[in-house]
N, C-alpha and C positions, 0 to 999 in steps of 0.2 A: 161497421164494415162487415161485409158478408162474402163468402166464397162458396162455390158449389163443389161438392165432393163427386168425383168420378166413380164409376163402378168398381175401379181398382182401389178405392179408398184414398185417392190422391186429391189434395187441394192446393190451390195456388195461394201463396202468402202474398197479400197485397203489397204493392211497391212501397207504400208509406211505412208499413211495418218492417219490411226488409231494410229500408233505409234507416229507420229508427234503431233496429238491432244491429246494423252493420253487417247484414248477411250478404255473402257472395256465393256464387255457384260452388258447390262442393262442401260448404260449411255444414256442420252437424247442427240440428235443431233439437232442443229438449222440450218435452211437454211434461209439466209437473202439476200436481193437484195441491192447491194451497189449503189452509185451515178452513176456509169458507166453502170448500168443495169446488172451487172454480179451477179451470185448467189455465195454467200460465205457460206462455211460449217464451223461450229464451234461446239465445245463441249458446250452444254447448261447447265446452272446451274439447278440442279434438286434436288429432295429430296435425302438426303444421307442415310436415313433409310427407312425401309418399311413403307407403309402408316398406318400399324397397330401398329408399334412400340411405338408411342406416347400414346397409350391406355394401354400399359402393366403396371401392378403394381398399377393401380389407384383404384382398388376395395378394397384394404386392405386384411387382412388375411382371411376374410370371416367367414361363419358359418361352424360348423362341420356338418357331415351328420345327426347326431342325432338331432341337433338343427333345421335343415331344415325339417326333418321329423316331429318333434314336431310342428313346425310352420304350415306345411301343414295340419296337423291333428287337428289344433285348440287347442292344449294343452298349 
């Protein structure tokens, strides 16, 4: 299999390779050099959720609009 590199250094991973590795859009791909000097492509372990997901729900129920307005007015 072959793929042409763009001027930006990007290549398309052939569909058969994506299928074999189980790659989906957004997956991380690792390039490693083995003992024979060959470059090996593998699916990299990466975050399974968005980088913001761990912060969701940590603030609690929060204040009502009236409470926020009273706080900002010094009441």
